[in-house]
PyMOL CGO cylinders between C-alpha atoms (Angstrom):
from pymol import cmd
from pymol.cgo import CYLINDER

trace = [
    CYLINDER, 125.47, 49.52, 93.99, 126.24, 46.39, 92.07, 0.3, 1, 1, 1, 1, 1, 1,
    CYLINDER, 126.24, 46.39, 92.07, 126.21, 42.69, 92.88, 0.3, 1, 1, 1, 1, 1, 1,
    CYLINDER, 126.21, 42.69, 92.88, 129.22, 40.84, 91.59, 0.3, 1, 1, 1, 1, 1, 1,
    CYLINDER, 129.22, 40.84, 91.59, 128.82, 37.09, 91.30, 0.3, 1, 1, 1, 1, 1, 1,
    CYLINDER, 128.82, 37.09, 91.30, 131.90, 35.10, 90.35, 0.3, 1, 1, 1, 1, 1, 1,
    CYLINDER, 131.90, 35.10, 90.35, 131.95, 31.39, 89.65, 0.3, 1, 1, 1, 1, 1, 1,
    CYLINDER, 131.95, 31.39, 89.65, 135.51, 30.10, 89.98, 0.3, 1, 1, 1, 1, 1, 1,
    CYLINDER, 135.51, 30.10, 89.98, 137.46, 26.89, 90.37, 0.3, 1, 1, 1, 1, 1, 1,
    CYLINDER, 137.46, 26.89, 90.37, 137.55, 25.58, 93.93, 0.3, 1, 1, 1, 1, 1, 1,
    CYLINDER, 137.55, 25.58, 93.93, 141.35, 25.62, 93.97, 0.3, 1, 1, 1, 1, 1, 1,
    CYLINDER, 141.35, 25.62, 93.97, 141.39, 29.35, 93.17, 0.3, 1, 1, 1, 1, 1, 1,
    CYLINDER, 141.39, 29.35, 93.17, 138.53, 30.47, 95.49, 0.3, 1, 1, 1, 1, 1, 1,
    CYLINDER, 138.53, 30.47, 95.49, 140.66, 31.21, 98.55, 0.3, 1, 1, 1, 1, 1, 1,
    CYLINDER, 140.66, 31.21, 98.55, 143.10, 33.22, 96.43, 0.3, 1, 1, 1, 1, 1, 1,
    CYLINDER, 143.10, 33.22, 96.43, 140.13, 35.26, 95.17, 0.3, 1, 1, 1, 1, 1, 1,
    CYLINDER, 140.13, 35.26, 95.17, 138.62, 35.89, 98.58, 0.3, 1, 1, 1, 1, 1, 1,
    CYLINDER, 138.62, 35.89, 98.58, 141.98, 36.70, 100.13, 0.3, 1, 1, 1, 1, 1, 1,
    CYLINDER, 141.98, 36.70, 100.13, 142.75, 39.12, 97.28, 0.3, 1, 1, 1, 1, 1, 1,
    CYLINDER, 142.75, 39.12, 97.28, 139.42, 40.85, 97.77, 0.3, 1, 1, 1, 1, 1, 1,
    CYLINDER, 139.42, 40.85, 97.77, 139.90, 41.14, 101.51, 0.3, 1, 1, 1, 1, 1, 1,
    CYLINDER, 139.90, 41.14, 101.51, 143.45, 42.47, 101.08, 0.3, 1, 1, 1, 1, 1, 1,
    CYLINDER, 143.45, 42.47, 101.08, 141.98, 45.24, 98.88, 0.3, 1, 1, 1, 1, 1, 1,
    CYLINDER, 141.98, 45.24, 98.88, 139.35, 46.13, 101.49, 0.3, 1, 1, 1, 1, 1, 1,
    CYLINDER, 139.35, 46.13, 101.49, 136.40, 44.09, 100.15, 0.3, 1, 1, 1, 1, 1, 1,
    CYLINDER, 136.40, 44.09, 100.15, 135.68, 42.00, 103.22, 0.3, 1, 1, 1, 1, 1, 1,
    CYLINDER, 135.68, 42.00, 103.22, 131.94, 41.41, 103.05, 0.3, 1, 1, 1, 1, 1, 1,
    CYLINDER, 131.94, 41.41, 103.05, 131.09, 38.50, 100.80, 0.3, 1, 1, 1, 1, 1, 1,
    CYLINDER, 131.09, 38.50, 100.80, 129.32, 35.18, 100.55, 0.3, 1, 1, 1, 1, 1, 1,
    CYLINDER, 129.32, 35.18, 100.55, 131.07, 32.04, 99.34, 0.3, 1, 1, 1, 1, 1, 1,
    CYLINDER, 131.07, 32.04, 99.34, 129.39, 28.71, 98.58, 0.3, 1, 1, 1, 1, 1, 1,
    CYLINDER, 129.39, 28.71, 98.58, 130.12, 25.47, 96.77, 0.3, 1, 1, 1, 1, 1, 1,
    CYLINDER, 130.12, 25.47, 96.77, 128.06, 24.96, 93.66, 0.3, 1, 1, 1, 1, 1, 1,
    CYLINDER, 128.06, 24.96, 93.66, 127.98, 22.52, 90.69, 0.3, 1, 1, 1, 1, 1, 1,
    CYLINDER, 127.98, 22.52, 90.69, 127.55, 23.37, 87.03, 0.3, 1, 1, 1, 1, 1, 1,
    CYLINDER, 127.55, 23.37, 87.03, 128.96, 23.34, 83.57, 0.3, 1, 1, 1, 1, 1, 1,
    CYLINDER, 128.96, 23.34, 83.57, 129.94, 25.91, 81.02, 0.3, 1, 1, 1, 1, 1, 1,
    CYLINDER, 129.94, 25.91, 81.02, 130.20, 25.93, 77.23, 0.3, 1, 1, 1, 1, 1, 1,
    CYLINDER, 130.20, 25.93, 77.23, 132.38, 22.84, 77.25, 0.3, 1, 1, 1, 1, 1, 1,
    CYLINDER, 132.38, 22.84, 77.25, 129.36, 20.82, 78.61, 0.3, 1, 1, 1, 1, 1, 1,
    CYLINDER, 129.36, 20.82, 78.61, 131.38, 19.14, 81.34, 0.3, 1, 1, 1, 1, 1, 1,
    CYLINDER, 131.38, 19.14, 81.34, 134.65, 17.30, 81.22, 0.3, 1, 1, 1, 1, 1, 1,
    CYLINDER, 134.65, 17.30, 81.22, 135.67, 13.95, 79.79, 0.3, 1, 1, 1, 1, 1, 1,
    CYLINDER, 135.67, 13.95, 79.79, 138.59, 12.06, 81.35, 0.3, 1, 1, 1, 1, 1, 1,
    CYLINDER, 138.59, 12.06, 81.35, 139.28, 8.79, 79.55, 0.3, 1, 1, 1, 1, 1, 1,
    CYLINDER, 139.28, 8.79, 79.55, 135.95, 6.99, 79.21, 0.3, 1, 1, 1, 1, 1, 1,
    CYLINDER, 135.95, 6.99, 79.21, 134.28, 8.96, 82.01, 0.3, 1, 1, 1, 1, 1, 1,
    CYLINDER, 134.28, 8.96, 82.01, 132.22, 12.10, 81.38, 0.3, 1, 1, 1, 1, 1, 1,
    CYLINDER, 132.22, 12.10, 81.38, 131.58, 14.52, 84.22, 0.3, 1, 1, 1, 1, 1, 1,
    CYLINDER, 131.58, 14.52, 84.22, 128.48, 16.45, 83.37, 0.3, 1, 1, 1, 1, 1, 1,
    CYLINDER, 128.48, 16.45, 83.37, 128.60, 18.91, 86.27, 0.3, 1, 1, 1, 1, 1, 1,
    CYLINDER, 128.60, 18.91, 86.27, 131.82, 20.14, 87.85, 0.3, 1, 1, 1, 1, 1, 1,
    CYLINDER, 131.82, 20.14, 87.85, 132.40, 21.56, 91.37, 0.3, 1, 1, 1, 1, 1, 1,
    CYLINDER, 132.40, 21.56, 91.37, 132.82, 25.34, 91.44, 0.3, 1, 1, 1, 1, 1, 1,
    CYLINDER, 132.82, 25.34, 91.44, 132.70, 28.08, 94.06, 0.3, 1, 1, 1, 1, 1, 1,
    CYLINDER, 132.70, 28.08, 94.06, 130.24, 30.98, 93.85, 0.3, 1, 1, 1, 1, 1, 1,
    CYLINDER, 130.24, 30.98, 93.85, 131.47, 34.24, 95.42, 0.3, 1, 1, 1, 1, 1, 1,
    CYLINDER, 131.47, 34.24, 95.42, 128.92, 37.00, 95.88, 0.3, 1, 1, 1, 1, 1, 1,
    CYLINDER, 128.92, 37.00, 95.88, 129.91, 40.55, 96.77, 0.3, 1, 1, 1, 1, 1, 1,
    CYLINDER, 129.91, 40.55, 96.77, 127.97, 43.81, 96.71, 0.3, 1, 1, 1, 1, 1, 1,
    CYLINDER, 127.97, 43.81, 96.71, 130.07, 46.95, 96.02, 0.3, 1, 1, 1, 1, 1, 1,
    CYLINDER, 130.07, 46.95, 96.02, 129.66, 50.60, 95.15, 0.3, 1, 1, 1, 1, 1, 1,
    CYLINDER, 129.66, 50.60, 95.15, 129.48, 51.31, 91.40, 0.3, 1, 1, 1, 1, 1, 1,
    CYLINDER, 129.48, 51.31, 91.40, 132.97, 52.85, 91.31, 0.3, 1, 1, 1, 1, 1, 1,
    CYLINDER, 132.97, 52.85, 91.31, 134.52, 49.68, 92.78, 0.3, 1, 1, 1, 1, 1, 1,
    CYLINDER, 134.52, 49.68, 92.78, 133.19, 47.21, 90.25, 0.3, 1, 1, 1, 1, 1, 1,
    CYLINDER, 133.19, 47.21, 90.25, 136.12, 47.40, 87.82, 0.3, 1, 1, 1, 1, 1, 1,
    CYLINDER, 136.12, 47.40, 87.82, 138.64, 46.93, 90.65, 0.3, 1, 1, 1, 1, 1, 1,
    CYLINDER, 138.64, 46.93, 90.65, 136.75, 43.90, 91.97, 0.3, 1, 1, 1, 1, 1, 1,
    CYLINDER, 136.75, 43.90, 91.97, 136.60, 42.39, 88.47, 0.3, 1, 1, 1, 1, 1, 1,
    CYLINDER, 136.60, 42.39, 88.47, 140.35, 42.84, 88.01, 0.3, 1, 1, 1, 1, 1, 1,
    CYLINDER, 140.35, 42.84, 88.01, 141.13, 41.17, 91.34, 0.3, 1, 1, 1, 1, 1, 1,
    CYLINDER, 141.13, 41.17, 91.34, 138.88, 38.20, 90.59, 0.3, 1, 1, 1, 1, 1, 1,
    CYLINDER, 138.88, 38.20, 90.59, 140.28, 37.77, 87.09, 0.3, 1, 1, 1, 1, 1, 1,
    CYLINDER, 140.28, 37.77, 87.09, 143.89, 37.95, 88.33, 0.3, 1, 1, 1, 1, 1, 1,
    CYLINDER, 143.89, 37.95, 88.33, 143.42, 35.63, 91.27, 0.3, 1, 1, 1, 1, 1, 1,
    CYLINDER, 143.42, 35.63, 91.27, 141.18, 33.04, 89.50, 0.3, 1, 1, 1, 1, 1, 1,
    CYLINDER, 141.18, 33.04, 89.50, 143.22, 32.80, 86.28, 0.3, 1, 1, 1, 1, 1, 1,
    CYLINDER, 143.22, 32.80, 86.28, 144.81, 29.46, 85.35, 0.3, 1, 1, 1, 1, 1, 1,
    CYLINDER, 144.81, 29.46, 85.35, 144.68, 29.84, 81.59, 0.3, 1, 1, 1, 1, 1, 1,
    CYLINDER, 144.68, 29.84, 81.59, 142.57, 26.73, 81.13, 0.3, 1, 1, 1, 1, 1, 1,
    CYLINDER, 142.57, 26.73, 81.13, 138.93, 26.24, 80.18, 0.3, 1, 1, 1, 1, 1, 1,
    CYLINDER, 138.93, 26.24, 80.18, 136.69, 26.45, 83.22, 0.3, 1, 1, 1, 1, 1, 1,
    CYLINDER, 136.69, 26.45, 83.22, 138.43, 29.37, 84.99, 0.3, 1, 1, 1, 1, 1, 1,
    CYLINDER, 138.43, 29.37, 84.99, 135.01, 30.85, 85.57, 0.3, 1, 1, 1, 1, 1, 1,
    CYLINDER, 135.01, 30.85, 85.57, 132.58, 33.66, 84.90, 0.3, 1, 1, 1, 1, 1, 1,
    CYLINDER, 132.58, 33.66, 84.90, 131.81, 36.99, 86.46, 0.3, 1, 1, 1, 1, 1, 1,
    CYLINDER, 131.81, 36.99, 86.46, 128.25, 38.41, 86.42, 0.3, 1, 1, 1, 1, 1, 1,
    CYLINDER, 128.25, 38.41, 86.42, 127.36, 42.00, 87.35, 0.3, 1, 1, 1, 1, 1, 1,
    CYLINDER, 127.36, 42.00, 87.35, 123.86, 43.14, 88.20, 0.3, 1, 1, 1, 1, 1, 1,
    CYLINDER, 123.86, 43.14, 88.20, 122.32, 46.22, 89.80, 0.3, 1, 1, 1, 1, 1, 1,
    CYLINDER, 122.32, 46.22, 89.80, 121.18, 46.16, 93.48, 0.3, 1, 1, 1, 1, 1, 1,
    CYLINDER, 121.18, 46.16, 93.48, 117.96, 48.12, 94.00, 0.3, 1, 1, 1, 1, 1, 1,
    CYLINDER, 117.96, 48.12, 94.00, 117.56, 47.84, 97.77, 0.3, 1, 1, 1, 1, 1, 1,
    CYLINDER, 117.56, 47.84, 97.77, 119.42, 46.43, 100.78, 0.3, 1, 1, 1, 1, 1, 1,
    CYLINDER, 119.42, 46.43, 100.78, 117.84, 45.75, 104.21, 0.3, 1, 1, 1, 1, 1, 1,
    CYLINDER, 117.84, 45.75, 104.21, 119.66, 44.61, 107.30, 0.3, 1, 1, 1, 1, 1, 1,
    CYLINDER, 119.66, 44.61, 107.30, 117.85, 41.77, 108.98, 0.3, 1, 1, 1, 1, 1, 1,
    CYLINDER, 117.85, 41.77, 108.98, 118.91, 42.64, 112.58, 0.3, 1, 1, 1, 1, 1, 1,
    CYLINDER, 118.91, 42.64, 112.58, 118.06, 46.35, 112.47, 0.3, 1, 1, 1, 1, 1, 1,
    CYLINDER, 118.06, 46.35, 112.47, 115.62, 46.54, 109.56, 0.3, 1, 1, 1, 1, 1, 1,
    CYLINDER, 115.62, 46.54, 109.56, 117.50, 49.49, 108.19, 0.3, 1, 1, 1, 1, 1, 1,
    CYLINDER, 117.50, 49.49, 108.19, 117.41, 50.25, 104.45, 0.3, 1, 1, 1, 1, 1, 1,
    CYLINDER, 117.41, 50.25, 104.45, 120.99, 50.95, 103.35, 0.3, 1, 1, 1, 1, 1, 1,
    CYLINDER, 120.99, 50.95, 103.35, 120.35, 52.49, 99.95, 0.3, 1, 1, 1, 1, 1, 1,
]
cmd.load_cgo(trace, "trace")
């Protein structure tokens, strides 16, 4: 299993989560975060915004679904401008359900 973490613009987050759900990827976590990328924030006129609002979407999927999930996120989050986001993939070693205590891997 893999954990996919996507950091996207707030205005594209619902498109991403809807696209994932429409493709059968319902289970996810979504939270508001702040950060900056390579551009080191954003300057508008005389004002510099060091950290920008983003949305972090976390989803755990089977290995064979990772490429499909990445394609959905890229398609739904794309605006063509700097700051569209990043996708991080990492292995999941174990999963435990809090309510039942079951180990799902």
